[in-house]
C-alpha positions in Angstrom: 129.6 -38.4 74.3 129.1 -34.7 75.0 127.1 -33.3 77.9 124.2 -33.0 75.5 124.3 -36.7 74.7 124.6 -37.5 78.4 121.6 -35.3 79.2 119.3 -36.8 76.7 120.4 -40.3 77.8 119.5 -39.4 81.4 116.2 -37.9 80.3 115.2 -40.9 78.3 116.0 -43.2 81.2 113.7 -41.1 83.3 111.0 -40.9 80.6 111.2 -37.1 80.8 111.2 -34.4 78.2 113.9 -31.7 77.9 113.5 -28.1 78.6 115.9 -25.8 76.8 116.1 -22.1 77.7 117.6 -19.3 75.5 119.2 -16.2 76.9 121.4 -13.6 75.2 124.9 -13.4 76.5 125.5 -9.9 78.0 121.8 -8.8 78.1 121.3 -6.4 79.8 124.9 -6.5 81.1 127.5 -9.2 81.3 127.1 -9.5 85.1 123.3 -9.6 85.0 123.2 -12.3 82.3 125.7 -14.4 84.1 123.6 -14.3 87.3 120.5 -15.4 85.3 122.5 -18.1 83.6 123.7 -19.5 86.9 120.2 -19.7 88.1 118.8 -21.6 85.1 119.6 -25.2 86.1 117.9 -24.6 89.5 114.8 -23.4 87.7 114.6 -26.7 85.8 116.5 -26.0 82.7 118.1 -29.1 81.1 120.1 -27.3 78.4 121.2 -23.7 78.1 121.1 -22.1 74.7 123.4 -19.0 74.9 122.9 -16.3 72.3 126.1 -14.8 70.8 125.3 -11.1 70.1 125.6 -10.1 66.5 124.8 -6.9 64.6 122.6 -8.5 61.9 120.6 -11.4 63.4 118.5 -12.2 60.4 116.5 -15.1 61.9 115.5 -13.2 65.0 112.5 -11.1 65.8 112.5 -7.7 67.5 112.7 -9.2 71.1 116.0 -11.0 70.5 117.3 -8.3 68.1 116.9 -5.8 70.9 118.6 -8.1 73.4 121.6 -8.4 71.1 121.7 -4.6 70.7 121.7 -4.2 74.5 124.4 -6.8 74.9 126.6 -5.1 72.2 126.1 -1.7 73.8 127.1 -3.2 77.1 130.4 -4.2 75.5 129.7 -7.9 74.9 132.0 -9.7 72.5 132.7 -13.3 71.5 135.6 -13.4 73.9 133.5 -12.0 76.8 130.8 -14.6 75.9 133.3 -17.4 76.3 134.6 -15.8 79.5 131.0 -15.9 80.7 130.8 -19.6 80.0 134.1 -20.2 81.8 132.7 -18.4 84.9 129.5 -20.5 84.7 131.6 -23.7 84.5 133.5 -22.8 87.7 130.3 -23.9 89.5 128.5 -26.2 87.0 130.3 -28.9 85.1 127.2 -30.8 84.0 124.6 -28.5 82.4 125.1 -28.5 78.6 125.6 -25.1 76.9 124.8 -24.6 73.2 126.2 -21.4 71.6 123.6 -20.0 69.1 124.4 -17.3 66.7 125.8 -16.4 63.3 129.0 -17.3 61.5 130.6 -13.8 61.1 132.0 -13.5 64.7 133.4 -17.0 64.5 134.9 -16.5 61.0 136.4 -13.2 62.2 138.0 -15.0 65.2 139.2 -17.9 63.0 137.5 -21.3 63.1 140.5 -23.2 64.5 141.1 -20.6 67.3 137.4 -20.4 68.1 136.9 -24.1 68.4 139.9 -24.5 70.7 138.6 -21.6 72.9 135.0 -22.8 72.9 135.9 -26.3 73.9 138.2 -25.0 76.6 135.5 -22.6 77.9 133.0 -25.4 78.2 130.7 -25.1 75.1 129.1 -28.4 74.2 127.4 -27.5 70.9 126.8 -24.9 68.2 123.8 -23.7 66.4 124.9 -21.4 63.5 121.8 -20.4 61.6 123.4 -18.9 58.5 125.6 -21.9 57.6 123.6 -24.4 55.4 124.7 -28.0 55.0 126.4 -27.1 51.8 129.0 -25.2 53.9 129.7 -28.1 56.3 133.4 -27.9 55.7 133.5 -24.4 57.0 132.5 -25.1 60.6 130.3 -28.2 61.1 132.8 -30.9 60.4 135.7 -29.1 62.2 133.4 -28.6 65.2 132.5 -32.2 65.4 136.2 -33.2 65.1 136.8 -30.9 68.0 134.2 -32.7 70.1 131.3 -30.2 69.8 127.9 -31.1 68.6 126.6 -29.2 65.6 122.9 -28.8 65.8 120.9 -28.1 62.7 117.5 -26.4 62.2 114.7 -28.0 60.3 111.6 -25.9 59.5 108.1 -26.4 58.1 109.5 -25.7 54.6 112.2 -28.5 54.9 110.6 -31.0 52.6 111.4 -34.7 52.2 113.9 -34.0 49.5 115.8 -31.5 51.6 115.5 -33.2 55.0 118.2 -35.9 54.5 120.7 -33.2 53.6 119.8 -31.2 56.8 120.2 -34.3 58.9 123.6 -35.2 57.5 126.4 -34.3 60.0 123.9 -33.1 62.5 124.5 -34.2 66.1 123.3 -33.6 69.6 119.7 -32.9 68.6 117.6 -31.6 65.8 116.0 -28.2 66.4 112.6 -28.0 64.7 111.4 -24.5 64.1 107.7 -24.7 64.7 106.6 -21.7 62.6 107.6 -20.1 59.3 109.2 -16.7 60.1 111.3 -15.2 62.8 111.6 -15.8 66.5 108.7 -14.6 68.6 106.4 -14.1 65.6 103.6 -16.5 66.3 102.3 -19.2 68.6 103.4 -22.8 68.1 100.5 -25.3 67.6 101.0 -28.9 68.7 98.6 -30.2 66.1 100.8 -28.7 63.4 104.1 -29.7 65.1 103.3 -33.4 65.8 103.3 -34.7 62.3 106.5 -32.8 61.4 108.3 -34.2 64.4 107.2 -37.7 63.5 108.5 -37.1 59.9 111.9 -36.1 61.2 112.1 -38.9 63.8 111.4 -41.4 61.0 114.7 -40.3 59.4 117.0 -39.9 62.5 117.6 -41.3 66.0 118.5 -37.9 67.3 116.2 -36.1 69.7 113.9 -33.5 68.2 113.5 -30.3 70.2 110.9 -27.7 69.1 111.4 -24.0 69.4 109.9 -20.7 68.2 106.4 -19.6 69.4 106.4 -21.1 72.9 105.5 -18.5 75.6 103.4 -20.2 78.2 103.6 -23.3 80.5 100.6 -24.7 78.7 102.3 -24.4 75.3 105.5 -25.7 76.7 103.7 -28.8 77.9 101.7 -29.3 74.7 104.8 -29.0 72.4 107.0 -31.1 74.6 104.3 -33.8 74.6 104.7 -34.3 70.8 108.5 -34.0 70.7 111.6 -34.8 72.9 111.4 -31.3 74.5 111.0 -27.7 73.7 113.0 -24.4 73.6 111.8 -21.1 75.0 113.7 -17.9 74.1 111.8 -14.7 73.3 109.4 -15.1 76.3 112.4 -15.4 78.7 114.3 -12.6 77.0 111.2 -10.4 77.4 111.1 -11.0 81.1 114.8 -10.0 81.3 114.1 -6.9 79.2 111.3 -5.8 81.6 113.9 -5.2 84.3 112.3 -7.7 86.7 114.5 -9.1 89.5 116.5 -12.2 88.6 114.4 -14.2 91.1 111.2 -13.3 89.2 112.8 -14.1 85.8 113.8 -17.5 87.1 110.4 -18.2 88.7 108.9 -17.6 85.2 111.4 -20.0 83.7 110.5 -22.6 86.2 106.8 -22.4 85.2 107.9 -23.1 81.6 110.2 -25.9 82.6 107.6 -27.5 84.8 105.2 -27.4 81.8 107.7 -29.3 79.6 108.5 -31.8 82.4 104.8 -32.6 82.9 104.5 -33.7 79.2 
């Protein structure tokens, strides 16, 4: 049982949906992003999705691409991202952290070394968007053996023939991408999402969390109502990019979390 598994068990017992918040590690600076990260649980965030900066984020729209660039320009690295997690864990041993990014920095570090360091730092799960199920031996299976959840993405184009392959070796939760395209590109629609979530849940007992296209408390509530919870990323990253004080960023996050928790 990981912190992710424990969190969903607790939420199910309380008949409550999950709210997952994404931020980019090191944006706009390592110190500032750590301050935001430390405030997320108090703002109602159940799971933190921490972006690992990378030079070629193919699945991300302009908002998160720019966040990654700012983080890299501020000197953020994989090692500093793990140091940020260790600093967070000094005060919080319960909130799950999912590291989301691309395989290149992990491959460059070395899978075995990375997994030891990630587990030691306090990472609970991984989302690596450019490793398909056919490459499970690269990272997915070693990660699960190391005690980390490996969370897979399903999309509107994941048909019934492909879905079982996507679900194989997935753990923690399934991340359903509500729209076709990149992050921040369009608004999620609960009427479109509901039948897709039901289709996935018919094939797995894992929670299904919906992300992409959620920017308001109303959408957060509507999407969480038809799934096990929702993820907000670009809208939060935009608040950080605007230069608003941390308290205002966290107040915005709380409105989104409150929306999901009302579902």
